[in-house]
C-alpha positions as CSV (number, residue, x, y, z in Angstrom):
1,X,2.2,2.6,-7.0
2,X,4.1,5.5,-8.2
3,X,7.9,6.1,-8.5
4,X,7.2,9.8,-8.3
5,X,4.1,12.1,-8.1
6,X,4.3,13.1,-11.7
7,X,3.4,9.6,-12.7
8,X,-0.1,9.9,-11.3
9,X,-1.4,11.4,-14.5
10,X,-0.6,8.2,-16.5
11,X,-2.9,5.8,-14.7
12,X,-6.0,4.4,-16.4
13,X,-9.3,5.8,-15.3
14,X,-12.1,3.4,-14.3
15,X,-15.5,5.1,-14.7
16,X,-19.0,4.0,-13.9
17,X,-21.9,6.1,-15.2
18,X,-25.6,6.0,-14.4
19,X,-27.0,2.5,-14.5
20,X,-23.5,1.0,-14.9
21,X,-22.7,1.9,-11.2
22,X,-22.6,-1.4,-9.3
23,X,-25.1,-1.4,-6.4
24,X,-22.3,-2.5,-4.0
25,X,-20.3,0.6,-4.9
26,X,-23.3,2.9,-4.3
27,X,-23.9,1.3,-1.0
28,X,-20.3,1.6,0.1
29,X,-20.2,5.3,-0.9
30,X,-23.4,6.0,1.0
31,X,-22.5,3.8,4.1
32,X,-19.1,5.4,4.4
33,X,-20.3,8.9,3.9
34,X,-17.9,9.8,1.1
35,X,-20.0,12.5,-0.4
36,X,-18.6,14.9,2.1
37,X,-15.0,13.5,2.2
38,X,-13.4,15.8,-0.4
39,X,-9.7,16.4,0.3
40,X,-6.2,14.9,0.4
41,X,-5.4,12.2,2.9
42,X,-2.2,10.4,3.8
43,X,1.4,11.5,3.3
44,X,3.1,11.3,-0.1
45,X,6.5,11.2,1.7
46,X,5.6,8.3,3.9
47,X,7.0,5.6,1.6
48,X,8.5,4.7,-1.8
49,X,7.0,3.7,-4.1
50,X,4.1,5.9,-3.4
51,X,0.7,4.2,-3.1
52,X,-1.8,6.5,-4.7
53,X,-5.6,6.4,-4.9
54,X,-7.7,9.1,-6.6
55,X,-11.5,9.0,-6.4
56,X,-13.9,11.4,-8.1
57,X,-17.5,11.0,-7.3
58,X,-19.9,13.1,-9.4
59,X,-23.5,13.3,-8.1
60,X,-26.6,15.4,-8.5
61,X,-25.3,18.1,-6.2
62,X,-21.8,18.4,-7.4
63,X,-18.6,16.4,-7.2
64,X,-16.2,15.1,-4.5
65,X,-12.5,14.7,-5.3
66,X,-10.4,12.5,-2.9
67,X,-6.7,11.8,-3.1
68,X,-5.1,9.3,-0.8
69,X,-1.3,8.9,-0.5
70,X,0.2,5.8,1.0
71,X,-3.1,4.4,2.2
72,X,-1.6,1.2,3.7
73,X,0.9,3.1,5.8
74,X,-1.7,5.6,7.0
75,X,-4.0,2.8,8.1
76,X,-1.3,0.9,9.9
77,X,0.2,3.8,11.8
78,X,-2.9,6.0,12.2
79,X,-6.5,5.6,13.5
80,X,-8.5,8.1,11.4
81,X,-12.1,7.1,10.8
82,X,-12.4,9.0,7.5
83,X,-9.3,7.2,6.1
84,X,-10.9,3.9,7.1
85,X,-14.1,4.9,5.3
86,X,-12.2,5.8,2.1
87,X,-10.3,2.5,2.4
88,X,-13.5,0.5,2.5
89,X,-14.7,2.1,-0.7
90,X,-11.3,1.5,-2.4
91,X,-11.6,-2.2,-1.4
92,X,-15.0,-2.4,-3.1
93,X,-13.5,-0.8,-6.2
94,X,-10.6,-3.2,-6.2
95,X,-13.0,-6.1,-6.0
96,X,-15.0,-4.8,-8.9
97,X,-12.0,-4.5,-11.1
98,X,-11.0,-8.2,-10.7
């Protein structure tokens, strides 16, 4: 959660490289088709504090950069399949960090 958008640069980075990438994460990325999901999702003005997720997926053919603002609000008030796909991968990442 961010008080303002400038704070997003201060968050810790969690990185998985090569054989360190958990199989569950690889499966979630593949099953939810995130390799073609680059872009910005959600609305940074939808709530305060701002919920912020940033995923960068680097693969053999390049990289995918995904920013998602206020994911919970977007999921409650919208019905966008791509946002649901990103959410599912974020849930796998959250479970891996615990």
